[in-house]
Biotite code that builds the C-alpha atoms (Angstrom):
import biotite.structure as struc

atoms = struc.array([
    struc.Atom([46.582, -30.517, -22.808], chain_id="A", res_id=1, res_name="MET", atom_name="CA", element="C"),
    struc.Atom([47.505, -29.690, -19.258], chain_id="A", res_id=2, res_name="ASP", atom_name="CA", element="C"),
    struc.Atom([48.092, -26.225, -17.875], chain_id="A", res_id=3, res_name="ASP", atom_name="CA", element="C"),
    struc.Atom([50.085, -27.181, -14.795], chain_id="A", res_id=4, res_name="ILE", atom_name="CA", element="C"),
    struc.Atom([50.311, -23.621, -13.426], chain_id="A", res_id=5, res_name="ALA", atom_name="CA", element="C"),
    struc.Atom([46.549, -23.199, -13.238], chain_id="A", res_id=6, res_name="SER", atom_name="CA", element="C"),
    struc.Atom([45.565, -26.835, -12.676], chain_id="A", res_id=7, res_name="GLY", atom_name="CA", element="C"),
    struc.Atom([43.429, -26.861, -15.834], chain_id="A", res_id=8, res_name="ILE", atom_name="CA", element="C"),
    struc.Atom([43.345, -30.047, -17.884], chain_id="A", res_id=9, res_name="ARG", atom_name="CA", element="C"),
    struc.Atom([41.733, -29.908, -21.327], chain_id="A", res_id=10, res_name="ILE", atom_name="CA", element="C"),
    struc.Atom([40.380, -33.144, -22.742], chain_id="A", res_id=11, res_name="ARG", atom_name="CA", element="C"),
    struc.Atom([38.081, -34.162, -25.580], chain_id="A", res_id=12, res_name="PRO", atom_name="CA", element="C"),
    struc.Atom([34.424, -33.988, -24.616], chain_id="A", res_id=13, res_name="GLY", atom_name="CA", element="C"),
    struc.Atom([31.969, -36.818, -24.997], chain_id="A", res_id=14, res_name="GLY", atom_name="CA", element="C"),
    struc.Atom([28.237, -37.304, -24.874], chain_id="A", res_id=15, res_name="ARG", atom_name="CA", element="C"),
    struc.Atom([28.470, -38.091, -21.154], chain_id="A", res_id=16, res_name="ALA", atom_name="CA", element="C"),
    struc.Atom([29.617, -34.465, -20.614], chain_id="A", res_id=17, res_name="ASP", atom_name="CA", element="C"),
    struc.Atom([26.349, -32.985, -21.929], chain_id="A", res_id=18, res_name="ALA", atom_name="CA", element="C"),
    struc.Atom([24.668, -32.804, -18.468], chain_id="A", res_id=19, res_name="PRO", atom_name="CA", element="C"),
    struc.Atom([27.685, -30.999, -16.966], chain_id="A", res_id=20, res_name="ALA", atom_name="CA", element="C"),
    struc.Atom([27.747, -28.537, -19.862], chain_id="A", res_id=21, res_name="VAL", atom_name="CA", element="C"),
    struc.Atom([24.014, -27.908, -19.404], chain_id="A", res_id=22, res_name="LEU", atom_name="CA", element="C"),
    struc.Atom([24.734, -27.117, -15.751], chain_id="A", res_id=23, res_name="GLN", atom_name="CA", element="C"),
    struc.Atom([27.481, -24.685, -16.819], chain_id="A", res_id=24, res_name="LEU", atom_name="CA", element="C"),
    struc.Atom([25.081, -23.011, -19.266], chain_id="A", res_id=25, res_name="LEU", atom_name="CA", element="C"),
    struc.Atom([22.304, -22.771, -16.658], chain_id="A", res_id=26, res_name="ASP", atom_name="CA", element="C"),
    struc.Atom([24.740, -21.285, -14.143], chain_id="A", res_id=27, res_name="ALA", atom_name="CA", element="C"),
    struc.Atom([25.951, -18.780, -16.762], chain_id="A", res_id=28, res_name="ALA", atom_name="CA", element="C"),
    struc.Atom([22.375, -17.595, -17.388], chain_id="A", res_id=29, res_name="VAL", atom_name="CA", element="C"),
    struc.Atom([21.815, -17.165, -13.634], chain_id="A", res_id=30, res_name="ALA", atom_name="CA", element="C"),
    struc.Atom([25.151, -15.324, -13.240], chain_id="A", res_id=31, res_name="TRP", atom_name="CA", element="C"),
    struc.Atom([24.386, -12.963, -16.143], chain_id="A", res_id=32, res_name="MET", atom_name="CA", element="C"),
    struc.Atom([20.878, -12.292, -14.826], chain_id="A", res_id=33, res_name="ASN", atom_name="CA", element="C"),
    struc.Atom([22.233, -11.548, -11.329], chain_id="A", res_id=34, res_name="ALA", atom_name="CA", element="C"),
    struc.Atom([24.454, -8.897, -12.946], chain_id="A", res_id=35, res_name="ARG", atom_name="CA", element="C"),
    struc.Atom([21.461, -7.352, -14.743], chain_id="A", res_id=36, res_name="GLY", atom_name="CA", element="C"),
    struc.Atom([22.211, -8.923, -18.129], chain_id="A", res_id=37, res_name="ASN", atom_name="CA", element="C"),
    struc.Atom([18.946, -10.471, -19.314], chain_id="A", res_id=38, res_name="THR", atom_name="CA", element="C"),
    struc.Atom([19.504, -9.757, -23.019], chain_id="A", res_id=39, res_name="GLN", atom_name="CA", element="C"),
    struc.Atom([22.470, -12.002, -23.854], chain_id="A", res_id=40, res_name="GLN", atom_name="CA", element="C"),
    struc.Atom([20.965, -15.414, -23.115], chain_id="A", res_id=41, res_name="TRP", atom_name="CA", element="C"),
    struc.Atom([17.591, -14.395, -21.697], chain_id="A", res_id=42, res_name="GLY", atom_name="CA", element="C"),
    struc.Atom([16.242, -15.383, -18.294], chain_id="A", res_id=43, res_name="THR", atom_name="CA", element="C"),
    struc.Atom([15.192, -18.995, -18.886], chain_id="A", res_id=44, res_name="THR", atom_name="CA", element="C"),
    struc.Atom([17.774, -21.597, -17.842], chain_id="A", res_id=45, res_name="PRO", atom_name="CA", element="C"),
    struc.Atom([19.355, -23.130, -20.943], chain_id="A", res_id=46, res_name="TYR", atom_name="CA", element="C"),
    struc.Atom([18.167, -26.615, -19.978], chain_id="A", res_id=47, res_name="SER", atom_name="CA", element="C"),
    struc.Atom([14.555, -25.363, -19.933], chain_id="A", res_id=48, res_name="GLN", atom_name="CA", element="C"),
    struc.Atom([14.632, -23.512, -23.260], chain_id="A", res_id=49, res_name="LYS", atom_name="CA", element="C"),
    struc.Atom([12.877, -25.231, -26.143], chain_id="A", res_id=50, res_name="PRO", atom_name="CA", element="C"),
    struc.Atom([15.570, -27.254, -27.895], chain_id="A", res_id=51, res_name="GLY", atom_name="CA", element="C"),
    struc.Atom([18.241, -26.394, -25.302], chain_id="A", res_id=52, res_name="GLY", atom_name="CA", element="C"),
    struc.Atom([18.938, -29.969, -24.197], chain_id="A", res_id=53, res_name="VAL", atom_name="CA", element="C"),
    struc.Atom([18.951, -31.262, -27.778], chain_id="A", res_id=54, res_name="ALA", atom_name="CA", element="C"),
    struc.Atom([21.345, -28.492, -28.845], chain_id="A", res_id=55, res_name="ARG", atom_name="CA", element="C"),
    struc.Atom([23.730, -29.302, -26.002], chain_id="A", res_id=56, res_name="ALA", atom_name="CA", element="C"),
    struc.Atom([23.652, -32.983, -26.982], chain_id="A", res_id=57, res_name="GLU", atom_name="CA", element="C"),
    struc.Atom([24.327, -32.089, -30.647], chain_id="A", res_id=58, res_name="ARG", atom_name="CA", element="C"),
    struc.Atom([27.456, -30.221, -29.574], chain_id="A", res_id=59, res_name="TYR", atom_name="CA", element="C"),
    struc.Atom([28.843, -33.617, -28.618], chain_id="A", res_id=60, res_name="PHE", atom_name="CA", element="C"),
    struc.Atom([27.690, -35.520, -31.687], chain_id="A", res_id=61, res_name="THR", atom_name="CA", element="C"),
    struc.Atom([27.989, -32.982, -34.534], chain_id="A", res_id=62, res_name="ASP", atom_name="CA", element="C"),
    struc.Atom([30.973, -30.876, -33.448], chain_id="A", res_id=63, res_name="ASN", atom_name="CA", element="C"),
    struc.Atom([34.374, -31.067, -31.783], chain_id="A", res_id=64, res_name="SER", atom_name="CA", element="C"),
    struc.Atom([33.840, -30.549, -28.037], chain_id="A", res_id=65, res_name="PRO", atom_name="CA", element="C"),
    struc.Atom([36.540, -29.927, -25.435], chain_id="A", res_id=66, res_name="TRP", atom_name="CA", element="C"),
    struc.Atom([36.223, -29.869, -21.663], chain_id="A", res_id=67, res_name="ILE", atom_name="CA", element="C"),
    struc.Atom([38.412, -27.890, -19.263], chain_id="A", res_id=68, res_name="ALA", atom_name="CA", element="C"),
    struc.Atom([38.576, -29.743, -15.967], chain_id="A", res_id=69, res_name="ALA", atom_name="CA", element="C"),
    struc.Atom([39.806, -28.678, -12.548], chain_id="A", res_id=70, res_name="LEU", atom_name="CA", element="C"),
    struc.Atom([40.499, -31.615, -10.262], chain_id="A", res_id=71, res_name="ASP", atom_name="CA", element="C"),
    struc.Atom([38.640, -33.832, -12.730], chain_id="A", res_id=72, res_name="GLY", atom_name="CA", element="C"),
    struc.Atom([35.452, -31.742, -12.635], chain_id="A", res_id=73, res_name="THR", atom_name="CA", element="C"),
    struc.Atom([34.248, -29.911, -15.764], chain_id="A", res_id=74, res_name="PRO", atom_name="CA", element="C"),
    struc.Atom([34.823, -26.191, -15.258], chain_id="A", res_id=75, res_name="ALA", atom_name="CA", element="C"),
    struc.Atom([34.469, -25.049, -18.848], chain_id="A", res_id=76, res_name="GLY", atom_name="CA", element="C"),
    struc.Atom([33.597, -26.180, -22.345], chain_id="A", res_id=77, res_name="ALA", atom_name="CA", element="C"),
    struc.Atom([34.520, -25.218, -25.886], chain_id="A", res_id=78, res_name="LEU", atom_name="CA", element="C"),
    struc.Atom([32.861, -26.473, -29.053], chain_id="A", res_id=79, res_name="VAL", atom_name="CA", element="C"),
    struc.Atom([34.611, -26.124, -32.403], chain_id="A", res_id=80, res_name="LEU", atom_name="CA", element="C"),
    struc.Atom([33.048, -26.424, -35.832], chain_id="A", res_id=81, res_name="ASP", atom_name="CA", element="C"),
    struc.Atom([34.121, -25.797, -39.413], chain_id="A", res_id=82, res_name="SER", atom_name="CA", element="C"),
    struc.Atom([31.976, -22.655, -39.743], chain_id="A", res_id=83, res_name="GLY", atom_name="CA", element="C"),
    struc.Atom([29.329, -20.435, -38.148], chain_id="A", res_id=84, res_name="PRO", atom_name="CA", element="C"),
    struc.Atom([25.825, -21.494, -37.237], chain_id="A", res_id=85, res_name="SER", atom_name="CA", element="C"),
    struc.Atom([23.545, -21.326, -40.276], chain_id="A", res_id=86, res_name="PRO", atom_name="CA", element="C"),
    struc.Atom([20.956, -19.536, -38.083], chain_id="A", res_id=87, res_name="GLN", atom_name="CA", element="C"),
    struc.Atom([23.162, -16.444, -37.801], chain_id="A", res_id=88, res_name="LEU", atom_name="CA", element="C"),
    struc.Atom([23.692, -13.791, -40.474], chain_id="A", res_id=89, res_name="PRO", atom_name="CA", element="C"),
    struc.Atom([27.418, -14.562, -40.590], chain_id="A", res_id=90, res_name="VAL", atom_name="CA", element="C"),
    struc.Atom([28.933, -15.542, -43.897], chain_id="A", res_id=91, res_name="GLY", atom_name="CA", element="C"),
    struc.Atom([31.624, -18.092, -44.598], chain_id="A", res_id=92, res_name="PRO", atom_name="CA", element="C"),
    struc.Atom([35.211, -16.962, -44.188], chain_id="A", res_id=93, res_name="ALA", atom_name="CA", element="C"),
    struc.Atom([36.253, -17.705, -47.760], chain_id="A", res_id=94, res_name="GLY", atom_name="CA", element="C"),
    struc.Atom([39.012, -20.011, -46.477], chain_id="A", res_id=95, res_name="GLU", atom_name="CA", element="C"),
    struc.Atom([39.174, -23.048, -44.206], chain_id="A", res_id=96, res_name="PRO", atom_name="CA", element="C"),
    struc.Atom([38.487, -22.108, -40.607], chain_id="A", res_id=97, res_name="GLU", atom_name="CA", element="C"),
    struc.Atom([37.696, -23.425, -37.169], chain_id="A", res_id=98, res_name="ARG", atom_name="CA", element="C"),
    struc.Atom([34.759, -21.687, -35.529], chain_id="A", res_id=99, res_name="TYR", atom_name="CA", element="C"),
    struc.Atom([34.072, -21.443, -31.800], chain_id="A", res_id=100, res_name="VAL", atom_name="CA", element="C"),
    struc.Atom([30.403, -22.396, -31.501], chain_id="A", res_id=101, res_name="ARG", atom_name="CA", element="C"),
    struc.Atom([30.355, -22.420, -27.695], chain_id="A", res_id=102, res_name="LEU", atom_name="CA", element="C"),
    struc.Atom([32.611, -21.180, -24.921], chain_id="A", res_id=103, res_name="LEU", atom_name="CA", element="C"),
    struc.Atom([31.371, -21.335, -21.345], chain_id="A", res_id=104, res_name="VAL", atom_name="CA", element="C"),
    struc.Atom([33.134, -21.496, -18.010], chain_id="A", res_id=105, res_name="SER", atom_name="CA", element="C"),
    struc.Atom([32.130, -21.997, -14.409], chain_id="A", res_id=106, res_name="ASP", atom_name="CA", element="C"),
    struc.Atom([31.926, -18.511, -12.900], chain_id="A", res_id=107, res_name="ARG", atom_name="CA", element="C"),
    struc.Atom([32.891, -19.959, -9.502], chain_id="A", res_id=108, res_name="ARG", atom_name="CA", element="C"),
    struc.Atom([36.381, -20.257, -10.998], chain_id="A", res_id=109, res_name="HIS", atom_name="CA", element="C"),
    struc.Atom([36.468, -16.805, -12.613], chain_id="A", res_id=110, res_name="ALA", atom_name="CA", element="C"),
    struc.Atom([39.988, -15.474, -12.971], chain_id="A", res_id=111, res_name="GLY", atom_name="CA", element="C"),
    struc.Atom([41.600, -18.912, -13.275], chain_id="A", res_id=112, res_name="ARG", atom_name="CA", element="C"),
    struc.Atom([42.048, -18.532, -17.047], chain_id="A", res_id=113, res_name="GLY", atom_name="CA", element="C"),
    struc.Atom([39.650, -21.293, -18.092], chain_id="A", res_id=114, res_name="ILE", atom_name="CA", element="C"),
    struc.Atom([38.271, -19.422, -21.098], chain_id="A", res_id=115, res_name="GLY", atom_name="CA", element="C"),
    struc.Atom([41.728, -18.299, -22.204], chain_id="A", res_id=116, res_name="ALA", atom_name="CA", element="C"),
    struc.Atom([43.068, -21.854, -21.893], chain_id="A", res_id=117, res_name="ALA", atom_name="CA", element="C"),
    struc.Atom([40.203, -23.193, -23.988], chain_id="A", res_id=118, res_name="LEU", atom_name="CA", element="C"),
    struc.Atom([40.764, -20.530, -26.661], chain_id="A", res_id=119, res_name="LEU", atom_name="CA", element="C"),
    struc.Atom([44.471, -21.355, -26.688], chain_id="A", res_id=120, res_name="GLY", atom_name="CA", element="C"),
    struc.Atom([43.549, -24.995, -27.176], chain_id="A", res_id=121, res_name="HIS", atom_name="CA", element="C"),
    struc.Atom([41.222, -24.040, -30.052], chain_id="A", res_id=122, res_name="ALA", atom_name="CA", element="C"),
    struc.Atom([44.114, -22.232, -31.745], chain_id="A", res_id=123, res_name="ALA", atom_name="CA", element="C"),
    struc.Atom([46.295, -25.335, -31.324], chain_id="A", res_id=124, res_name="GLU", atom_name="CA", element="C"),
    struc.Atom([43.560, -27.554, -32.789], chain_id="A", res_id=125, res_name="GLU", atom_name="CA", element="C"),
    struc.Atom([43.301, -25.234, -35.805], chain_id="A", res_id=126, res_name="ALA", atom_name="CA", element="C"),
    struc.Atom([47.097, -25.329, -36.277], chain_id="A", res_id=127, res_name="ARG", atom_name="CA", element="C"),
    struc.Atom([47.148, -29.130, -36.063], chain_id="A", res_id=128, res_name="ARG", atom_name="CA", element="C"),
    struc.Atom([44.478, -29.246, -38.762], chain_id="A", res_id=129, res_name="ALA", atom_name="CA", element="C"),
    struc.Atom([46.517, -26.921, -40.974], chain_id="A", res_id=130, res_name="GLY", atom_name="CA", element="C"),
    struc.Atom([43.886, -24.190, -40.634], chain_id="A", res_id=131, res_name="VAL", atom_name="CA", element="C"),
    struc.Atom([45.089, -20.626, -40.193], chain_id="A", res_id=132, res_name="ARG", atom_name="CA", element="C"),
    struc.Atom([41.829, -18.921, -39.188], chain_id="A", res_id=133, res_name="LEU", atom_name="CA", element="C"),
    struc.Atom([39.908, -19.211, -35.918], chain_id="A", res_id=134, res_name="LEU", atom_name="CA", element="C"),
    struc.Atom([36.654, -17.249, -35.652], chain_id="A", res_id=135, res_name="ARG", atom_name="CA", element="C"),
    struc.Atom([33.970, -16.725, -33.046], chain_id="A", res_id=136, res_name="VAL", atom_name="CA", element="C"),
    struc.Atom([30.754, -14.767, -32.787], chain_id="A", res_id=137, res_name="ASP", atom_name="CA", element="C"),
    struc.Atom([29.527, -13.293, -29.550], chain_id="A", res_id=138, res_name="CYS", atom_name="CA", element="C"),
    struc.Atom([27.073, -10.931, -27.928], chain_id="A", res_id=139, res_name="TRP", atom_name="CA", element="C"),
    struc.Atom([28.245, -7.372, -28.514], chain_id="A", res_id=140, res_name="ALA", atom_name="CA", element="C"),
    struc.Atom([25.769, -5.638, -26.224], chain_id="A", res_id=141, res_name="GLY", atom_name="CA", element="C"),
    struc.Atom([26.134, -4.208, -22.766], chain_id="A", res_id=142, res_name="GLY", atom_name="CA", element="C"),
    struc.Atom([29.447, -2.479, -22.292], chain_id="A", res_id=143, res_name="GLY", atom_name="CA", element="C"),
    struc.Atom([31.231, -4.712, -24.808], chain_id="A", res_id=144, res_name="GLY", atom_name="CA", element="C"),
    struc.Atom([32.911, -6.811, -22.111], chain_id="A", res_id=145, res_name="GLU", atom_name="CA", element="C"),
    struc.Atom([32.640, -10.057, -24.071], chain_id="A", res_id=146, res_name="LEU", atom_name="CA", element="C"),
    struc.Atom([34.130, -8.542, -27.232], chain_id="A", res_id=147, res_name="VAL", atom_name="CA", element="C"),
    struc.Atom([36.950, -7.129, -25.064], chain_id="A", res_id=148, res_name="ALA", atom_name="CA", element="C"),
    struc.Atom([37.565, -10.609, -23.585], chain_id="A", res_id=149, res_name="PHE", atom_name="CA", element="C"),
    struc.Atom([38.083, -12.055, -27.060], chain_id="A", res_id=150, res_name="TYR", atom_name="CA", element="C"),
    struc.Atom([40.319, -9.124, -28.023], chain_id="A", res_id=151, res_name="GLU", atom_name="CA", element="C"),
    struc.Atom([42.489, -9.824, -24.948], chain_id="A", res_id=152, res_name="ARG", atom_name="CA", element="C"),
    struc.Atom([42.784, -13.368, -26.265], chain_id="A", res_id=153, res_name="ASN", atom_name="CA", element="C"),
    struc.Atom([44.137, -12.386, -29.674], chain_id="A", res_id=154, res_name="GLY", atom_name="CA", element="C"),
    struc.Atom([40.936, -11.883, -31.674], chain_id="A", res_id=155, res_name="PHE", atom_name="CA", element="C"),
    struc.Atom([40.114, -8.871, -33.836], chain_id="A", res_id=156, res_name="THR", atom_name="CA", element="C"),
    struc.Atom([36.533, -7.737, -34.573], chain_id="A", res_id=157, res_name="PRO", atom_name="CA", element="C"),
    struc.Atom([35.728, -8.227, -38.263], chain_id="A", res_id=158, res_name="THR", atom_name="CA", element="C"),
    struc.Atom([31.951, -7.895, -38.529], chain_id="A", res_id=159, res_name="GLN", atom_name="CA", element="C"),
    struc.Atom([28.933, -6.596, -36.613], chain_id="A", res_id=160, res_name="ARG", atom_name="CA", element="C"),
    struc.Atom([25.487, -8.096, -37.071], chain_id="A", res_id=161, res_name="PHE", atom_name="CA", element="C"),
    struc.Atom([22.024, -8.220, -35.547], chain_id="A", res_id=162, res_name="ARG", atom_name="CA", element="C"),
    struc.Atom([20.061, -11.386, -34.945], chain_id="A", res_id=163, res_name="HIS", atom_name="CA", element="C"),
    struc.Atom([16.636, -10.016, -34.068], chain_id="A", res_id=164, res_name="GLY", atom_name="CA", element="C"),
    struc.Atom([17.244, -7.747, -31.068], chain_id="A", res_id=165, res_name="ASP", atom_name="CA", element="C"),
    struc.Atom([20.574, -9.416, -30.318], chain_id="A", res_id=166, res_name="TRP", atom_name="CA", element="C"),
    struc.Atom([23.667, -7.355, -31.264], chain_id="A", res_id=167, res_name="PRO", atom_name="CA", element="C"),
    struc.Atom([26.534, -9.580, -32.309], chain_id="A", res_id=168, res_name="GLY", atom_name="CA", element="C"),
    struc.Atom([30.139, -9.399, -33.409], chain_id="A", res_id=169, res_name="ALA", atom_name="CA", element="C"),
    struc.Atom([32.353, -11.773, -35.327], chain_id="A", res_id=170, res_name="VAL", atom_name="CA", element="C"),
    struc.Atom([36.001, -11.846, -34.311], chain_id="A", res_id=171, res_name="LEU", atom_name="CA", element="C"),
    struc.Atom([38.940, -13.570, -35.988], chain_id="A", res_id=172, res_name="ALA", atom_name="CA", element="C"),
    struc.Atom([42.340, -14.763, -34.880], chain_id="A", res_id=173, res_name="ARG", atom_name="CA", element="C"),
    struc.Atom([45.134, -15.863, -37.197], chain_id="A", res_id=174, res_name="ARG", atom_name="CA", element="C"),
    struc.Atom([46.921, -19.006, -36.066], chain_id="A", res_id=175, res_name="VAL", atom_name="CA", element="C"),
    struc.Atom([49.924, -20.911, -37.371], chain_id="A", res_id=176, res_name="GLY", atom_name="CA", element="C"),
])
């Protein structure tokens, strides 16, 4: 999918994209920490967390990864799955769904619509698969900015949960 107006090209991701996605995740941790947010993803770069590299590699072998590129360079990533992570206290939807397991964008390109384009692509992928429900879970702490981002992109909060000290929300979007 190409978004000509913004210069974003979305393509399937492959194992060779794992290092670039790790860089995006590390940069996201640094960006959050610089803004005083140390609770969402902690303070350790993703690539240095126990299991972080292996998890990023599994995104490309066990899930459906998509890369948003600007001028051929990865500027965002989305990973779709058929349901939530079994590590979270989030139940199944009770119907077929596509589940956003990861959404990250390069903060150097903030405001370009990378995250919104990737979420739009996720909705299209769900439609193509004949699935009418797209869900995501996210950090619901701080001032609720991340929940508000998903709401601006057509999602509705459906569930709150806690994973240890981490406050989370599940949001859903009907597609099709």
